[in-house]
C-alpha positions, 0 to 999 in steps of 0.5 A: 542357392540350390534349394532356392531353385528347388523351390522356385521349380516346386512352385512353378510346377504347383501352377504349371501342372494343374493348369495343363491337366485343367486344358485336357479335361474330358469334354462334357458328354451330352445326352438326350432320349426320345420316346418313340411310342409317343413320337409315333403316336403324335406324328401326323405322318405316322397316322397317314401311313398307319392309315394308308397301309390298313387301308391296302392291306384290307384291299389285298386281304379282301382279294385273297378271301375270295381265293381262300373261299375257292380253295375251302370250297374244292378242299370240302368237295374233296373230303366229301369225295373222300368220305364216300364209297371209293376204290383203293386207287380213286381213294389214294389218287384223291388224297393225293390232290386233297393234300396237294390242294391243302399245301397249296393253300397254305402256301398261298396264305403265307404268301399273303401274309408276307404281302402284308407284311411288304405293304405295311413296311413300305408304307412306314420305311420312308416315314422312319427314315425321315424320323432318324434323319430328324433325330440325327440333325436335331442331335447335330444342331443341338450338339448331343453325343448320343440319343437314346430310345426311351422304349430301350433298356433305360431304366431312368432317365430325367425328363430334362433330357427328353427331346421328344416334344421338340422332334415331334414339333420339327416333324410335325412342322415339316409336314405342314402341321403345328400345334 
């Protein structure tokens, strides 16, 4: 009798245990990647943002060139003055003016470069935000757990996991562009 119960228990365990483990199987990990370089090249709003930023930067540079030319003219005059006959006191004063003016010109140039970067950042920030939101919504809609950037440290990826074209298509459609 005891042997019979052991056999029944063993048989039940052989059926129930694997079924229990099968129910606890890990869900499938679903991932994809996006080629951001290609997306940037093909998304119409990136092109528009780039053109707008380039135009604004060129206008700012034109204004800044005039001011830098003024600095250069004044610096050249001071260099000419320093090359001429001067008393030690006048030479020291001219040298101080020269150093201060060169530093002022360098500071102006640095502020101008920062301004150009800000113009570019301000032009691209909403576009990048839109792209990342679209990638996120696409991933959620298609049940992806992770979406990688292809240009990151991704050494190989099967093209079947590339969602770049789908994301570009959706972004361009939202922008009113169809292929």
